[in-house]
N, C-alpha and C positions, 0 to 999 in steps of 0.2 A: 503494499500499500503506499510505503513510504517511496518508492520509485515512481509510482504511479502520480503520486501529488507532485514531486518534484518535477516530472516530465510536464504535467498539465500547467505548472507555474512558468514554464518556459513558452507556453503557446502565446500568440500574439491574439487576443481576444477571443472571441467565441469558436470552438471547434465545430466546423461545419462539413469537414471531410474525413475519411478514414484515416487514422494515423497508425501505422505498424509499431511505433514506439509506445503510442498510449495502449495498443492492445495487448504489447507484450509486458507492459507494466502491470495490468491485470490479470491475465491468463497465467495459470501455473501449468496446465497440459491440455491437451485435447487427446480424446480416444475415439478412433473410428473402427467401427465394427463390419463384420463381414456382410451384413444386410444394408449397409450403406448409411446407417444413422450415426450422428456424431454426439459425443457428450464433451462439453467443454466444463473444465474445472478451475474455477478463479483462485487466486492466491487467499482468499478469505473463506475458501472451502465451499462456498456455494457452487452450483452447477447448473448448466442449461443444456438441454437435449434438443437435438434437431431431428 
């Protein structure tokens, strides 16, 4: 989270486009399954499934 906040503070104004640095600052890892779905696990422990 500290990395994310540090990177966010470096942004000029509102974030309106995808930022690889911000994404990597939040994401811990992603898991790809054989059936094609993905699970994203964030550094705070929360997950998102697609």
